C-alpha positions, 0 to 999 in steps of 0.5 A: 512539496507538490512535485516529483523528485524525478520528473522523468525517472531514469532508473528503478530507484528514481521511479520508486522514490517518485511514488513514495513521495508522491503528491497527496492530501496531507491529512486523510480520515477514512473508513476501510472495509477489509474482506479477507476471502477464504478458498471456499469464498466465505469472508468476514468484513473487518471495519477500520477507522484510519487516519494518515498524515503525510508531513512532507505534503504540507503547504509551505514545505520546500526542499530548502526548509523541509527536514527529512531527517526528523522522525515521521516525515514519511507518514504517520498512521493510526488505525482502529478496528471497530468490527467484528466484535472480536477485533474491535478496539485493536489499534496500530500506530506507525511512524514512517521516516522519509529515508531509511538510511538513518532511521527505521519504521516505528510501530506500536499495537494495542490489544483490548485483551491485554490492555497494554501498548506494545512495540510492534517491530513486525509491522514491516516487510512481508509480515502479515498485514493487520486485519488481512487474516494472513492473506496480505503482507504489510508492504503490500498496503498502498501497492508498496510501502516501507524500506526498499532494501531487499529488492533490486529495482529495474525500470522497464520503461512504459507500455500500454495495458488495460488498467482499472480506471474510473470504477463508477459502479464500484465506488457509487456508494449504492452497493454492498460488500456482498455485491462486490464479492461473488459467491466464488470469492472474486471481484464482481466484474460487472462492477469493474471498469478498465481503460487502455493507458500507458503506464510505467513498469517497475520490476523488483527482484530479490537481492542476494542474501535477503529473504522474503516470501516473494522473490519478485514483484511487478508494479504498473504505475501511472502518472496523472495530474494529481500525482502517481496512480498508486498503483494500477496493478501489482503482482508478486511471485515466489522463487518457484514462479507461483503468483502469491498475490495480485493487487489492482 
């Protein structure tokens, strides 16, 4: 399936569904370099081998023949840490449903020190993202992932903003992590690039009776030829209004 559930979304849930079921390459094999930066600017690079499969994006699937009730129809995720040595060999495995009404995320973890596979129900919502040193939440990966039942989603239309776009220098392959992160622990703006675009603004507000470390989130998404740009920018804030994270 290579289309959108709602070509012209009319509300927040429709816009979020478009992004969660966006057209993607069915199989992705990548190396991720994660660098959690401390307050003094220091960091340690964690190298991850990541394989992801999105079954719904396979060729030949249509609305008529695709069974969204099967486990793992959202995506299948496999992650192995290869460095540093203290984290090497740690594994995360997850199976995501297409809909959370009847199923929930299934996740497992493996630690070389314990030499056993264990269920990992904590890999969801605002629990710490693996290999992030507690500086990111699980649902921040890819901008947003997992069940959307803890927020009220409001689509606030479209607006023009400068967004990260075509970062040729940043993705050239000729630079090191030390070139990307400044001594102050920030992204080197000499490598960044921005363009003015019209984007969709989607706002999530914490529902009454639920608890999260973030009370609200603002997402900027752009629909492009190959799908929805995922995301252009996200911002999360606590109940006091303090910004807890900003992803671009």
